[in-house]
N, C-alpha and C positions, 0 to 999 in steps of 0.2 A: 178561797185559798184555803189549802192545808198544807201541814209541814209535813217533811219525809222523815222515815227512819233513819235514813243515811245522812240528813243533814240537807237542808235547802227546802224548795217548797212546791206545791203543786197547784195549778191554777185551772180552771175552765176557761176554754175559748166561747164567748158569745156573740151572737150578733148584736151591735152597737143599737140597732134599732129596734128589735124585737126582743131582744135577751135570749133568742134561740140558741141551743147548745150545740157548738158547732165541732167541739174536740177539746183536747186537754194538753196541756204544756207544763214543764216545770223543769228543775233541776236539781240532782242530787248527787251521791257520791263526791261531796265537799271535802277537799284538803285543805285545813286552814291554813298550814304553813305554807302552802305554795299558794294559797288563795286562790284556787281554782275549783270547778266543778263540771259534771258532766249534764247536757241538757238533751230532753227527748220530748217528744209529741206526738199526737195522733190527731186525724180530722175524720170526720164520719164521711161515708160516701156521699151524703145528701148536700155536703159543704166543699166538695173538693172541685178542683180546678178554678177556684176563686181567689185564689192568692192569700187565702186565708193562713195557711201555715206558714208563709213567708213573713206575713204581718206581724203575726203571732211572736216568732222566732226573733224578729226586729226588735220587738218591743220588749220583749224578755231579757233578750241580751244588754239593751241598753239600760235596763233597769239593774240587773245584775252587775253588770261592768261599771256602773256608776254609783254601787253603794257597798263597795269594798272588794268583789272578786275581780281578778286580773286576767283571768283565762277561762274560757268555756271551751269545752269539747264536745264535739257531737260525732256519733259512731254510727254509720250504715251500713247494711249488708252490699255486697259487690253485685247483686242483681237487682238492687234497688236505687236507678238513677233517679226517681221522682225525688226521693228525698236526699239526694246530692245538689239536686238543681234546687232544692229550698234552701240547703245549707249555703251554697255559693251565692243565692240572690240575697242572702242575710249577709253577705260579706264576710262569711267563714272562708277560710282558707284551706284546701287541701295540704295535708302533711304526709300521707303515706298510707301505708297498710300496716294494721296490728294482726300479728298472726293468731289464729286460735281465740280471739278475744271474748268470744261469747259462744256458750253451748247452744247448738242448733237443735231442730225437731227430732233429728235422727240419732242424737246422742253424740254426735261428733261436733267437734269445736270449730266454729266458722271463722275465718278473716273477716275482719271489718276495716272499713275505709275511714280513715280518721281527719275531720275537720277540725279546725279549732279558729278562736277570734280571741284576740287580746283588747285590752282597753284602750290600747293608743293605735289600733290599726284603723285605717280608714272606713269610713261607713258606706263606701260604694263598693260593689263586686269587683274583686281583681278579674283583670282581661283574662280571656282564655286564650290558651296557645291555639287552640283548633275551634274555631266557632261551630255553629249550627250551619248546615247548607241552607241557602235561600230558598225559602218555600219547601224546605226538608229534601230537596232533590237537585240534581244536575242535569240537563238533557241537552241534546244537539237536535233533537226530532229522529233520530235514529236510533240512539243507545239514550238508557236514562242510567242515572247512578244515583242510589239511595242506602241510606244507612243498613248493615247488617242488623238483626234483630233475632228474637227468641224463635219467631216462626219460621226461621229459615234453616232448622236444623236438617231437614231430609234433603234439602236442595244442597247443602253444605257438605253434607257427607258423602252425598254423588260425586260431587265434585273433587273432593280430597282424597278420596281412595282411587282415583284414577292411578294407573301405574307412571304415567310420564309427569303427574302432578307430585306423586310421591318422590319421584326421583329427583325432581328441582325444589324440594322443599328443605327447610334448613331448622332440624336434621332431617335427612332423607329416609323418613321410615312413617308407617302408617299410623295415623292419629287414632287414638281410642275415641269411642263413642262419647266418652265422658268429656274429653278435651275439646270434641268439636261442639257438645251442648252447652260447655262453659263459654266456648269462644262466643257463642250468640247470645247466651243470656248476659254476658259481661262484655259485650261490644260497645254499648254505650257508656259504660263506666270509663274503660280505656280512652273512649273520645272525650268524654268530660275532665279525665285527667291529662290529657293534651300530650299522651304519648303514642296513640294509634288511631287511626281512622279505617273502620273496616267497611266497605262499601260491596252492594251487589250489582254487579251489570245487569240490566233488563234490556231486552228487544221492545223498544218504545212502540212498536206495532201491536205486539200481542200481550206485553207485560210481563213475558215468561223471563224467568232469571236463567242468564246463559254463562255467567263468569262471575269473579269477584277481583275487586281489586282494592289494594291496601297502602296506607301512608302510614311510614313508621317515623314519628318525629324522636329518633334515639339523642339526636345531638342538639338540642336549643340553644345550648351556650355559644355555639359557632352557626347557629340559624342553618344547619343540614338536616335534611330529612331522605328516605328512600321511598321508592313505591314497589310494588310487587303485585303480579296479577296471573290468573290462569282462567281458561275456558272450556267450557265442556265440548267434546269432540263435533257435536253436530253443528255448532256455531262457529267453527274456525273457519278461516279465509275468508272472511265477510267485514273484515276491518273495523270489528266491533273491540279488539283490545286497544287500538291506535286511537280510536276516538275517545275511549274511556280515558286513556293517558292524558289526551288532550285537554279534556273536560277538567280531569282531575288538576292537572298542572295548573289550569288558567285559574282556579279556584285557590290554590295553594299561595300562588303568587299575588294574587290581588286581596286575600282574606287573611292570610297569616305573616308572620316575621320570617319564614322560610327563605331563605336566598339562593339556595343551591340544592337541588334536587337530582336523587342517584337512583339508578335502577342498575342490577347486576344479571348477567344471563351467563349460560354454560358456554365455553367456547365453541360448540358444535351446535348450539341451538340458533340457527340462522334465522329461524322464524320469528323469535322473539327479538332478536337484533335488528330484523327490518321493521317490526313493532314501532321498536324505540325511536329508529331513524327517519320514520315516516312522522312519528309524534315531536321531531324536534329536538330528540337528545343526540348529544355527539359524543363518540366513542372516545375514551379519555385513559385508559389504562388496563392492562393485562395483569391480573393480580394471581400470583402464583401461591397454589395451596392456602386459599383464603377461606374455604369452607369446609365444614365437616362432610366426607363423602361416608358412604356406607362402608360398615366393617372395619372401623377406624381409619380409615383412608382419609385425605385431603384433597381437595379438588380444587382445579383453577376457576377463576371467574374473570368474565370480561364487563367492566364498569363502563356505563353511558351516564353523562350529566347533563342537566338542563338548566342554564341560568335564565333569570326574569327578561334579560337584553335579548337571551336568543329569540323570544317570542316575538320581538319587535323586527326580526331581520326580514 
């Protein structure tokens, strides 16, 4: 053990059987009047994927919170879902985003995801609003849905710059290359945070990415969520988005607290309306001037809704 210049302590993480060095962990930035500190850790490449970080974080947290500290904070980068999973497995709870909390390698300030654990918190991880997919994917043998990731940048760019996809986006504007890159790199962070699940629609026969579908859990208090999707032109007319919407809906109602799933389409987008109707959604409302349109205008939206009991009809 070593002491930190900012208060706190640093520890080596070692294999209990061989005493091999596996990593390091510690807490610093101690604020005595608040009885809080910030925890950080590292694990060597040779020791990863063995639960080392989670076990070490649990042990340090129990020690620190049992000996005077009442709050531990852990900050991770938006593109570091592995560290976020460690924090959650160690019963830390996500609290939000701290803007510009850390100086990045390029000199700019990076936003950080904030996790915290209090002395009185339960020892078990908090349930996630959006759990992982079973086996990492959903499939009906014709289409396969898998989480969007950093390797999908080229595909997503091809899809999102299509004029008809831009026209139905909110807002209806061409996304920048940086925005698309961030969406791919931070998709897992959004999923872990319970706000959004971005998935790639694949042709199950070839593995080719053919479209995307997303779940937006923007109203967990009332247990309502929305879906949206888009397809590459070469794969339209083959029923892929209907299958994708059905797969996603079944997972949502089986594995989350969502009880009401909505989707919107432009009034003249008859193709998308047929997709939703075939997937079991029911037309519910015509919402005037609901969404921002081009050049400061507002556009109407036709809303479809699916309830869990609808799948049983």
